[in-house]
C-alpha positions as CSV (number, residue, x, y, z in Angstrom):
1,X,10.8,55.5,-5.8
2,X,11.7,58.5,-3.6
3,X,12.7,58.1,0.1
4,X,9.9,60.2,1.5
5,X,7.0,57.9,0.3
6,X,9.0,54.9,1.6
7,X,9.3,56.5,5.1
8,X,5.6,57.4,5.0
9,X,4.7,53.7,4.3
10,X,7.0,52.5,7.0
11,X,5.5,54.9,9.5
12,X,2.0,53.7,8.5
13,X,3.1,50.1,9.0
14,X,4.4,50.8,12.5
15,X,1.1,52.4,13.4
16,X,-0.9,49.4,12.2
17,X,1.3,46.9,14.0
18,X,3.1,45.6,10.9
19,X,6.4,46.6,12.3
20,X,5.9,44.7,15.6
21,X,7.5,41.3,15.8
22,X,6.1,39.3,18.7
23,X,8.3,36.5,20.0
24,X,5.1,35.3,21.6
25,X,1.6,36.7,22.0
26,X,2.0,40.2,23.4
27,X,-1.6,41.5,23.3
28,X,-5.1,40.3,23.4
29,X,-5.4,40.2,19.6
30,X,-2.5,37.9,19.3
31,X,-3.9,35.6,22.0
32,X,-7.2,35.5,20.0
33,X,-5.3,34.3,16.9
34,X,-3.6,31.5,18.9
35,X,-6.9,30.5,20.4
36,X,-8.4,30.4,16.9
37,X,-5.5,28.3,15.7
38,X,-6.3,25.7,18.4
39,X,-10.0,25.8,17.5
40,X,-9.2,25.3,13.8
41,X,-7.0,22.3,14.6
42,X,-10.0,20.8,16.5
43,X,-12.4,21.8,13.7
44,X,-14.4,23.8,16.2
45,X,-16.5,26.0,13.9
46,X,-18.6,27.4,16.7
47,X,-15.6,28.6,18.7
48,X,-14.0,30.1,15.6
49,X,-17.2,32.1,14.7
50,X,-17.3,33.4,18.3
51,X,-13.7,34.6,18.2
52,X,-13.7,36.0,14.7
53,X,-15.1,39.5,15.6
54,X,-12.1,40.0,18.0
55,X,-9.7,39.2,15.1
56,X,-11.0,42.0,12.9
57,X,-8.3,44.6,12.2
58,X,-5.4,42.3,13.2
59,X,-2.5,41.9,10.8
60,X,-3.4,38.2,10.5
61,X,-7.2,38.8,10.0
62,X,-7.1,37.1,6.6
63,X,-5.7,33.9,8.2
64,X,-8.3,34.1,11.0
65,X,-11.1,34.6,8.5
66,X,-9.8,31.6,6.5
67,X,-9.9,29.4,9.5
68,X,-13.5,30.5,10.2
69,X,-14.6,30.0,6.6
70,X,-12.7,26.8,6.0
71,X,-14.5,24.9,8.8
72,X,-17.9,25.8,7.3
73,X,-17.0,25.5,3.6
74,X,-19.1,22.3,3.2
75,X,-22.3,24.1,4.4
76,X,-21.7,27.7,3.6
77,X,-23.9,29.3,0.9
78,X,-22.1,30.2,-2.3
79,X,-22.7,33.9,-1.6
80,X,-20.7,33.8,1.6
81,X,-17.8,32.0,-0.1
82,X,-17.8,34.6,-2.9
83,X,-17.9,37.3,-0.2
84,X,-14.8,36.0,1.4
85,X,-13.0,35.8,-1.9
86,X,-13.9,39.4,-2.7
87,X,-13.0,40.7,0.8
88,X,-9.5,39.2,0.7
89,X,-8.9,39.5,-3.1
90,X,-5.3,39.3,-4.0
91,X,-4.2,37.7,-0.8
92,X,-2.8,34.2,-0.2
93,X,-6.0,33.3,1.7
94,X,-8.3,34.2,-1.2
95,X,-6.3,31.7,-3.3
96,X,-6.1,29.1,-0.5
97,X,-9.9,29.1,0.0
98,X,-10.5,29.1,-3.8
99,X,-8.2,26.0,-3.9
100,X,-10.3,24.3,-1.2
101,X,-13.6,25.3,-3.0
102,X,-12.4,24.0,-6.3
103,X,-11.6,20.6,-4.6
104,X,-15.2,20.5,-3.4
105,X,-16.7,21.6,-6.7
106,X,-14.7,18.8,-8.4
107,X,-15.9,16.2,-5.9
108,X,-19.5,17.4,-6.4
109,X,-18.9,17.3,-10.2
110,X,-20.2,20.9,-10.4
111,X,-18.2,21.5,-13.6
112,X,-19.9,24.8,-14.5
113,X,-18.9,26.6,-11.3
114,X,-15.5,24.9,-11.4
115,X,-14.8,26.0,-15.0
116,X,-15.8,29.6,-14.0
117,X,-13.6,29.7,-10.9
118,X,-10.5,27.8,-12.1
119,X,-9.0,30.7,-14.3
120,X,-9.0,32.9,-11.1
121,X,-6.9,30.3,-9.2
122,X,-3.3,31.7,-9.1
123,X,-1.3,29.1,-7.2
124,X,-2.0,26.2,-9.6
125,X,0.0,23.9,-7.3
126,X,-2.7,21.4,-6.3
127,X,-2.4,18.2,-8.3
128,X,-6.0,17.1,-7.6
129,X,-7.4,20.4,-8.7
130,X,-5.3,20.4,-11.8
131,X,-6.6,16.9,-12.6
132,X,-10.2,18.2,-12.3
133,X,-9.2,21.0,-14.6
134,X,-7.8,18.6,-17.2
135,X,-11.1,16.7,-17.0
136,X,-13.1,19.9,-17.7
137,X,-10.7,20.7,-20.6
138,X,-11.2,17.3,-22.1
139,X,-15.0,17.6,-21.7
140,X,-15.4,21.2,-22.8
141,X,-12.9,21.5,-25.7
142,X,-12.0,17.8,-26.4
143,X,-8.4,18.9,-25.7
144,X,-5.7,16.2,-25.6
145,X,-4.7,16.2,-22.0
146,X,-3.6,12.6,-21.6
147,X,0.1,13.2,-21.2
148,X,-0.2,15.7,-18.4
149,X,-3.0,13.7,-16.7
150,X,-0.8,10.6,-16.7
151,X,2.2,12.5,-15.4
152,X,0.1,13.9,-12.5
153,X,-1.6,10.6,-11.8
154,X,1.7,8.7,-11.8
155,X,3.3,11.1,-9.4
156,X,0.6,10.6,-6.7
157,X,1.6,8.3,-3.9
158,X,-2.0,7.5,-3.1
159,X,-5.1,7.6,-5.2
160,X,-7.2,10.7,-5.1
161,X,-10.6,11.5,-6.6
162,X,-9.4,14.1,-9.1
163,X,-6.7,12.2,-10.9
164,X,-8.6,8.9,-10.7
165,X,-11.6,10.7,-12.2
166,X,-9.6,12.1,-15.2
167,X,-8.0,8.8,-15.7
168,X,-11.4,7.1,-15.9
169,X,-12.7,9.7,-18.2
170,X,-9.8,9.5,-20.6
171,X,-9.8,5.7,-20.5
172,X,-13.5,5.7,-21.5
173,X,-12.7,8.0,-24.3
174,X,-9.7,5.8,-25.3
175,X,-7.2,8.7,-24.8
176,X,-5.2,6.5,-22.4
177,X,-4.6,2.8,-22.9
178,X,-4.7,-0.3,-20.8
179,X,-0.9,-0.3,-20.5
180,X,-1.0,3.2,-19.0
181,X,-3.4,1.9,-16.3
182,X,-1.4,-1.3,-15.6
183,X,1.9,0.8,-15.3
184,X,0.2,2.9,-12.7
185,X,-0.7,-0.3,-10.8
186,X,2.8,-1.6,-11.1
187,X,4.5,1.5,-9.8
188,X,2.0,1.7,-6.9
189,X,2.6,-1.9,-6.0
190,X,6.4,-1.3,-6.2
191,X,5.9,1.6,-3.8
192,X,3.9,-0.6,-1.4
193,X,0.7,1.4,-2.1
194,X,-1.9,-1.3,-2.6
195,X,-4.9,1.0,-2.6
196,X,-3.5,3.1,-5.4
197,X,-2.8,-0.1,-7.3
198,X,-6.3,-1.4,-6.8
199,X,-7.8,1.9,-7.9
200,X,-5.9,1.7,-11.2
201,X,-6.8,-2.0,-11.8
202,X,-10.5,-1.1,-11.0
203,X,-10.6,1.2,-14.1
204,X,-9.3,-1.5,-16.5
205,X,-10.4,-4.7,-14.9
206,X,-13.0,-4.0,-12.2
207,X,-13.9,-7.7,-11.7
208,X,-10.3,-8.5,-10.9
209,X,-9.4,-5.5,-8.7
210,X,-10.1,-7.3,-5.5
211,X,-7.2,-9.6,-6.2
212,X,-4.8,-6.8,-5.7
213,X,-5.3,-7.0,-1.9
214,X,-4.6,-10.8,-2.0
215,X,-1.4,-10.2,-4.1
216,X,-0.2,-7.5,-1.7
217,X,-0.8,-9.7,1.4
218,X,0.9,-12.9,0.0
219,X,2.3,-12.8,-3.5
220,X,4.0,-16.2,-3.3
221,X,0.7,-17.9,-2.3
222,X,-1.0,-16.0,-5.2
223,X,1.5,-17.2,-7.7
224,X,1.6,-20.8,-6.4
225,X,-2.1,-21.2,-7.1
226,X,-1.8,-20.0,-10.7
227,X,0.1,-22.1,-13.2
228,X,-0.9,-20.2,-16.4
229,X,-2.1,-16.7,-17.3
230,X,-3.8,-16.5,-20.7
231,X,-5.6,-13.2,-20.7
232,X,-3.9,-9.8,-20.6
233,X,-5.3,-9.0,-17.2
234,X,-4.2,-12.3,-15.7
235,X,-0.7,-11.7,-16.9
236,X,-0.6,-8.2,-15.5
237,X,-1.8,-9.6,-12.1
238,X,1.1,-12.0,-12.2
239,X,3.4,-9.1,-12.9
240,X,2.0,-7.3,-9.8
241,X,2.6,-10.4,-7.7
242,X,6.2,-10.7,-8.9
243,X,6.8,-7.0,-8.2
244,X,5.4,-7.5,-4.7
245,X,7.5,-10.6,-4.2
246,X,10.7,-8.9,-5.4
247,X,10.3,-6.3,-2.6
248,X,10.6,-9.2,-0.1
249,X,13.0,-11.5,-1.9
250,X,14.4,-10.4,-5.3
251,X,16.2,-13.8,-5.8
252,X,12.9,-15.7,-5.4
253,X,11.1,-13.4,-7.7
254,X,13.9,-13.8,-10.3
255,X,13.8,-17.6,-10.0
256,X,10.0,-17.7,-10.5
257,X,10.2,-15.3,-13.5
258,X,12.9,-17.4,-15.1
259,X,11.3,-20.8,-14.5
260,X,7.6,-20.2,-15.0
261,X,6.5,-16.7,-16.0
262,X,8.9,-15.3,-18.5
263,X,7.6,-17.4,-21.3
264,X,4.0,-16.4,-20.6
265,X,4.6,-12.6,-20.3
266,X,4.9,-10.2,-23.2
267,X,8.3,-8.7,-23.9
268,X,7.3,-5.4,-22.3
269,X,6.0,-7.1,-19.2
270,X,9.2,-9.2,-18.9
271,X,11.4,-6.1,-19.3
272,X,9.5,-4.2,-16.6
273,X,9.5,-7.1,-14.2
274,X,13.2,-7.8,-14.6
275,X,13.9,-4.1,-14.0
276,X,11.9,-4.1,-10.8
277,X,13.8,-7.2,-9.6
278,X,17.0,-5.4,-10.5
279,X,15.8,-2.3,-8.6
280,X,15.0,-4.2,-5.4
281,X,18.3,-6.1,-5.6
282,X,20.1,-2.7,-6.1
283,X,18.4,-1.3,-3.1
284,X,19.7,-4.2,-1.1
285,X,23.1,-3.6,-2.6
286,X,23.2,-7.1,-4.1
287,X,26.0,-7.8,-6.5
288,X,23.6,-9.5,-9.0
289,X,21.4,-6.3,-9.4
290,X,23.2,-5.4,-12.7
291,X,22.7,-9.0,-14.0
292,X,19.0,-8.7,-13.5
293,X,19.0,-5.4,-15.4
294,X,21.0,-7.1,-18.1
295,X,18.0,-9.2,-18.9
296,X,16.0,-6.1,-19.9
297,X,16.0,-6.2,-23.7
298,X,14.6,-2.7,-24.3
299,X,15.4,0.2,-22.0
300,X,12.6,2.3,-23.5
301,X,10.1,-0.1,-21.9
302,X,11.1,1.2,-18.5
303,X,10.1,4.4,-16.6
304,X,12.6,7.0,-15.3
305,X,12.7,5.5,-11.8
306,X,13.7,2.0,-13.0
307,X,16.2,3.5,-15.4
308,X,17.7,5.5,-12.5
309,X,18.2,2.3,-10.5
310,X,19.7,0.6,-13.6
311,X,22.3,3.5,-13.7
312,X,23.1,3.1,-10.0
313,X,23.5,-0.7,-10.3
314,X,25.8,-0.2,-13.3
315,X,27.9,2.4,-11.5
316,X,28.6,0.0,-8.6
317,X,29.9,-2.5,-11.2
318,X,31.7,0.0,-13.3
319,X,29.5,-0.7,-16.3
320,X,29.8,2.6,-18.2
321,X,28.1,1.4,-21.4
322,X,25.0,0.5,-19.4
323,X,25.0,3.9,-17.7
324,X,25.1,5.5,-21.2
325,X,22.2,3.4,-22.6
326,X,20.0,3.9,-19.5
327,X,20.5,7.7,-19.3
328,X,19.7,7.9,-23.1
329,X,16.4,6.1,-22.5
330,X,15.2,8.5,-19.8
331,X,12.6,11.1,-20.6
332,X,13.7,14.5,-21.9
333,X,12.9,16.2,-18.6
334,X,14.6,13.6,-16.5
335,X,17.8,13.7,-18.6
336,X,18.1,17.4,-17.6
337,X,18.5,16.5,-14.0
338,X,22.1,17.3,-13.0
339,X,22.4,13.8,-11.5
340,X,22.0,12.1,-14.8
341,X,23.7,14.8,-16.8
342,X,26.8,14.3,-14.7
343,X,26.8,10.5,-14.9
344,X,26.1,10.5,-18.6
345,X,29.0,12.8,-19.1
346,X,31.2,10.5,-17.1
347,X,30.0,7.5,-19.1
348,X,30.7,9.3,-22.4
349,X,34.2,10.1,-21.2
350,X,34.8,6.5,-20.1
351,X,33.6,4.9,-23.3
352,X,34.6,7.6,-25.8
353,X,35.7,6.2,-29.1
354,X,36.4,9.5,-30.8
355,X,36.8,13.2,-30.1
356,X,33.2,14.0,-30.8
357,X,32.1,12.0,-27.7
358,X,34.7,13.7,-25.5
359,X,33.4,17.0,-26.7
360,X,29.8,16.0,-26.0
361,X,30.8,15.0,-22.4
362,X,32.5,18.4,-21.9
363,X,29.4,20.1,-23.2
364,X,27.2,18.2,-20.7
365,X,29.5,19.1,-17.8
366,X,29.6,22.8,-18.8
367,X,25.8,22.8,-19.0
368,X,25.5,22.2,-15.2
369,X,28.9,23.3,-13.8
370,X,28.3,25.7,-10.9
371,X,28.4,26.0,-7.1
372,X,24.6,25.4,-6.8
373,X,24.7,21.7,-5.8
374,X,26.5,18.4,-5.4
375,X,26.7,17.3,-9.1
376,X,27.1,20.9,-10.3
377,X,30.2,21.2,-8.1
378,X,31.5,17.8,-9.3
379,X,31.0,19.0,-12.8
380,X,33.2,22.0,-12.1
381,X,36.0,19.8,-10.8
382,X,35.7,17.5,-13.8
383,X,36.3,20.5,-15.9
384,X,39.4,21.4,-13.9
385,X,37.8,24.3,-12.1
386,X,38.0,24.8,-8.3
387,X,35.0,25.6,-6.1
388,X,35.1,29.2,-5.0
389,X,32.6,31.7,-3.5
390,X,31.1,33.8,-6.4
391,X,31.2,37.6,-6.2
392,X,28.3,39.1,-4.5
393,X,25.7,40.7,-6.7
394,X,25.1,44.4,-6.8
395,X,23.9,45.7,-3.4
396,X,20.2,46.1,-2.9
397,X,18.9,49.6,-3.2
398,X,16.8,51.2,-0.4
399,X,13.9,51.1,-2.8
400,X,14.3,47.3,-3.4
401,X,14.5,46.7,0.4
402,X,11.5,48.9,1.0
403,X,9.4,47.1,-1.6
404,X,10.0,43.8,0.3
405,X,9.3,45.4,3.6
406,X,5.9,46.7,2.6
407,X,4.8,43.5,0.8
408,X,1.7,42.6,2.8
409,X,2.1,38.8,2.2
410,X,5.7,38.9,3.5
411,X,4.7,41.0,6.4
412,X,1.9,38.6,7.4
413,X,4.2,35.6,6.9
414,X,6.8,37.1,9.2
415,X,4.3,38.1,11.9
416,X,2.8,34.6,11.8
417,X,6.2,32.9,12.2
418,X,7.1,35.2,15.1
419,X,3.8,34.4,16.7
420,X,4.6,30.7,16.6
421,X,2.4,29.9,13.5
422,X,5.4,28.8,11.5
423,X,3.6,26.5,9.1
424,X,1.0,29.1,8.2
425,X,3.7,31.8,7.9
426,X,5.9,29.6,5.7
427,X,3.0,28.9,3.3
428,X,2.1,32.6,2.9
429,X,5.8,33.5,2.4
430,X,6.2,30.8,-0.3
431,X,3.1,31.9,-2.0
432,X,4.2,35.6,-2.0
433,X,7.6,34.8,-3.4
434,X,6.8,31.9,-5.8
435,X,3.1,31.9,-6.8
436,X,1.4,35.3,-6.4
437,X,2.5,36.4,-9.8
438,X,3.2,34.0,-12.8
439,X,6.8,32.8,-12.5
440,X,7.2,34.2,-9.1
441,X,9.4,37.1,-8.1
442,X,12.4,38.1,-10.2
443,X,16.0,37.7,-9.0
444,X,16.3,41.2,-7.4
445,X,12.9,40.8,-5.7
446,X,13.9,37.4,-4.3
447,X,17.2,38.8,-3.0
448,X,15.3,41.7,-1.3
449,X,12.8,39.2,0.2
450,X,15.6,37.0,1.4
451,X,17.4,40.0,2.9
452,X,14.3,40.9,4.8
453,X,14.1,37.3,6.2
454,X,17.8,37.4,7.1
455,X,17.4,40.7,9.0
456,X,14.5,39.1,11.0
457,X,16.7,36.1,11.5
458,X,14.1,33.8,9.9
459,X,16.9,31.8,8.4
460,X,15.0,29.1,6.7
461,X,13.0,31.6,4.6
462,X,16.2,33.6,3.9
463,X,17.9,30.5,2.5
464,X,15.0,29.0,0.6
465,X,14.2,32.3,-1.0
466,X,17.8,33.1,-2.0
467,X,18.2,29.7,-3.5
468,X,15.5,30.5,-6.0
469,X,17.4,33.1,-7.9
470,X,18.3,32.0,-11.4
471,X,21.0,34.4,-12.7
472,X,22.8,35.6,-9.5
473,X,23.9,34.0,-6.3
474,X,24.4,35.7,-3.0
475,X,26.5,33.3,-0.9
476,X,26.0,35.3,2.3
477,X,22.2,34.8,2.0
478,X,22.4,31.2,0.9
479,X,24.9,30.1,3.4
480,X,24.4,32.3,6.5
481,X,26.4,31.6,9.7
482,X,24.3,32.3,12.8
483,X,26.1,31.7,16.1
484,X,29.4,31.9,14.3
485,X,31.5,32.4,17.5
486,X,29.8,29.4,19.2
487,X,30.1,27.0,16.2
488,X,33.7,27.9,15.3
489,X,34.9,27.8,18.9
490,X,33.2,24.5,19.7
491,X,34.4,22.9,16.4
492,X,37.9,24.0,17.1
493,X,37.9,22.6,20.6
494,X,37.1,19.1,19.3
495,X,39.1,19.4,16.0
496,X,36.0,19.3,13.8
497,X,35.8,21.4,10.5
498,X,33.3,24.2,11.3
499,X,32.3,24.2,7.6
500,X,31.1,20.6,8.1
501,X,29.1,21.6,11.2
502,X,27.5,24.5,9.3
503,X,26.8,22.3,6.3
504,X,25.0,19.8,8.5
505,X,23.0,22.4,10.4
506,X,21.9,24.1,7.2
507,X,20.4,20.8,6.0
508,X,19.1,19.6,9.4
509,X,17.2,22.7,10.6
510,X,17.9,25.7,8.4
511,X,19.0,27.3,11.7
512,X,15.5,27.2,13.2
513,X,16.4,27.1,16.9
514,X,13.2,25.4,18.0
515,X,13.0,23.0,15.0
516,X,11.5,19.6,15.9
517,X,11.3,16.6,13.5
518,X,8.4,14.2,13.1
519,X,10.6,11.6,15.0
520,X,11.4,13.9,17.9
521,X,14.8,15.3,17.0
522,X,15.3,18.8,18.3
523,X,17.2,22.0,17.9
524,X,19.7,23.3,15.5
525,X,21.5,20.0,15.0
526,X,18.3,17.9,15.3
527,X,19.5,15.6,18.1
528,X,17.3,12.8,19.4
529,X,16.7,12.7,23.2
530,X,18.3,9.3,23.7
531,X,21.3,10.3,21.6
532,X,21.6,13.6,23.5
533,X,21.7,11.8,26.8
534,X,24.3,9.3,25.6
535,X,26.5,12.0,24.0
536,X,26.3,14.3,27.0
537,X,27.7,11.5,29.1
538,X,30.4,10.7,26.5
539,X,31.7,14.3,26.3
540,X,31.6,14.9,30.1
541,X,28.6,17.2,30.2
542,X,27.3,16.9,33.7
543,X,23.8,17.7,34.9
544,X,22.3,17.4,31.4
545,X,18.5,17.2,31.2
546,X,16.4,16.7,28.1
547,X,14.8,20.1,28.2
548,X,18.2,21.7,27.6
549,X,18.4,20.3,24.1
550,X,16.8,23.4,22.5
551,X,19.3,25.7,24.2
552,X,21.5,26.7,21.3
553,X,24.8,26.4,23.2
554,X,23.9,23.0,24.6
555,X,22.5,21.8,21.2
556,X,25.7,22.8,19.4
557,X,27.9,21.2,22.0
558,X,26.0,17.9,21.9
559,X,25.5,17.9,18.2
560,X,29.1,18.6,17.4
561,X,30.2,16.1,20.0
562,X,28.1,13.3,18.5
563,X,29.2,14.3,14.9
564,X,32.9,14.0,16.0
565,X,32.3,10.6,17.5
566,X,30.6,9.4,14.4
567,X,33.3,10.8,12.1
568,X,36.0,9.0,14.2
569,X,34.0,5.8,14.1
570,X,34.0,6.0,10.3
571,X,37.7,6.7,10.1
572,X,37.2,10.3,9.0
573,X,34.9,9.6,6.1
574,X,32.5,12.5,5.8
575,X,30.1,10.7,3.4
576,X,29.7,7.7,5.8
577,X,29.6,9.9,8.9
578,X,26.9,12.1,7.3
579,X,24.8,9.1,6.4
580,X,25.2,7.8,9.9
581,X,24.0,11.1,11.4
582,X,20.9,10.9,9.3
583,X,20.1,7.1,9.3
584,X,22.0,5.8,12.3
585,X,25.5,4.2,12.2
586,X,24.4,0.6,11.6
587,X,23.1,1.2,8.2
588,X,26.2,2.8,6.6
589,X,28.3,0.1,8.2
590,X,26.3,-2.3,6.1
591,X,26.3,0.0,3.0
592,X,30.1,0.1,3.0
593,X,30.4,-3.6,2.4
594,X,31.3,-4.7,-1.1
595,X,33.6,-3.1,-3.6
596,X,35.7,0.0,-2.9
597,X,33.8,2.8,-4.7
598,X,34.4,6.5,-5.3
599,X,32.2,8.1,-2.7
600,X,29.9,9.8,-5.3
601,X,28.9,6.4,-6.6
602,X,28.5,5.1,-3.1
603,X,26.3,8.1,-2.1
604,X,24.2,7.7,-5.2
605,X,23.6,4.0,-4.3
606,X,22.3,4.8,-0.8
607,X,19.0,2.9,-0.7
608,X,17.0,5.6,1.2
609,X,16.1,8.6,-0.9
610,X,16.1,10.9,2.2
611,X,19.6,9.8,3.3
612,X,20.9,9.8,-0.3
613,X,19.7,13.4,-0.8
614,X,20.9,14.4,2.7
615,X,24.5,13.2,2.2
616,X,24.8,15.0,-1.1
617,X,23.4,18.3,0.2
618,X,25.4,18.3,3.5
619,X,28.7,17.7,1.6
620,X,27.8,20.3,-1.0
621,X,26.9,22.8,1.7
622,X,30.2,22.0,3.5
623,X,32.3,22.7,0.5
624,X,30.6,26.1,0.0
625,X,30.9,27.0,3.7
626,X,34.6,26.1,3.5
627,X,35.0,28.5,0.5
628,X,33.4,31.3,2.6
629,X,35.3,30.6,5.8
630,X,38.7,30.2,4.3
631,X,38.5,32.4,1.3
632,X,40.3,29.6,-0.6
633,X,39.3,27.4,-3.5
634,X,37.8,24.1,-2.4
635,X,37.4,20.5,-3.6
636,X,34.3,18.4,-3.1
637,X,36.1,15.4,-4.5
638,X,38.7,15.6,-1.8
639,X,36.0,15.5,0.9
640,X,34.3,12.6,-0.7
641,X,37.3,10.2,-1.2
642,X,36.3,6.6,-1.5
643,X,34.2,4.2,0.5
644,X,34.7,0.5,1.0
645,X,35.0,-2.2,3.7
646,X,36.7,-1.2,6.9
647,X,40.5,-1.6,6.6
648,X,41.8,-0.2,9.9
649,X,42.8,-2.9,12.5
650,X,41.8,-0.5,15.2
651,X,38.5,-1.3,16.9
652,X,35.6,0.9,16.2
653,X,35.6,4.1,18.3
654,X,32.2,3.5,19.9
655,X,30.5,0.2,19.5
656,X,27.5,1.5,21.4
657,X,27.2,4.5,19.1
658,X,23.5,5.2,18.8
């Protein structure tokens, strides 16, 4: 591409407003968009229709038109829907509305129109719509779609019409079996999702499905009233009750299973129930979790979630043969997860009887070793390689940068974000980079899109986009350092590693200054109001008021101050301090009780998925930031250390630590 056409395009963009980046509404058209956003949130179709003419010609006209059309989708004639799709063909909002329309067509069972429209749906990221599509494939071509349908249905937290419909259809055609339905009910009950459990039971045993609510409300009472279970359905209901009871009291569930129910259940039912009891005990960090899992006679009877908890319980007890057998039983896709690749390699090394097993372990480590994440970094170190910042890829050309700059989806996304419509902007950005074309953008296009976001200081899109590259890594994009002078200075003043601060901010807010969590945490370091007030007093910040928490300087000062207090309270342990920052200090104080563990094992056994993921990502980030800041090789293992009961005779630094 020559430079003159690029300049011509940029000039045209400036004339149409695409080069203007409003920090807030700066003209009447922007105000109209914000008014329409409020009307859409209130489902005010009349107000949207009245405002829509004023949004014509605006950069975000497709978004405004989508809001207007979406509120009337239930009643709009098909010709108007098709008119919208034609008018905004190729855009995110064409695909977004087609997704919504496909959902409606599925609910209406209008399979002819659904079948005609689905091939034009580019995103293909809606599970319910995909389930409807699988149902049409099964009806139209008699295709074998059972495996994919079950995978989608199992992954849903709550029941929906599409995946429930395809499960019913496939069950009536004997493409999925009773055990498939009962396993869905078991996983739903284990996840405390009684409605999803009841929906599954209703397909297989509709006359008994009402008992699911009774089981969920009081499993012990349900089991007390039943001495024997003769039929398959009655046995499965007993399994559901034992699963529910295990969530409250794993030991009571284990006692009941041993004394009364084990002899009545099938081998598969026993294995699953013992595994759920083991999982619940493991999540409570009970020492007997591994012994419950030891009663499982056949690992292949378990799903990947239960096998994962079997691995975690075995790791706490140093039972490497059990780690090996459980990882072997995982599904092929699950075994590729770096978490289980790493621990399988460690188990092979620990149990190796010959050189072939050692070579297999080395091969597994090499397959994941990189700077991309927690277990990838640990794999590097297991292979004796330090963690260093990779060389930057070849610089982007002016043509590559210009292609990102004139991408209409990226332009609309950035405009929406700058206007305060971050959710809408993020969705269109993700669509433009990931879903608009099959497979998404290639590596060079992703780097150019990330560069555009970085230049606009939209750091979360910069990071998320750069992380998607497959063959190359640009560390400056993936690990940016906004407010470097402020962060480094403040960290130095309180003797806190600035890499740790950056690693935490990157995970907390992705450097979004006005970020606010669903629980009320605010700013770069996502500090809760009460915590901010307490910390301000502790660090001597006078005159602090809650409205200051989104000020970047104040947020960094309070966030780093609190992090330092937490780190001191946990005797300098980054894993425990990180867990405390996310889940509060009382929980990791309890989680550290028990055996002294290498911190990677301790982190993998954190009961909460969010905190477990958070700890691993923050420490991985920290190690990479340290490599950038120091220019020296780094060790994640050194930062992890070990975790166990408190050994210091010194009193805790802050007993009132919030």
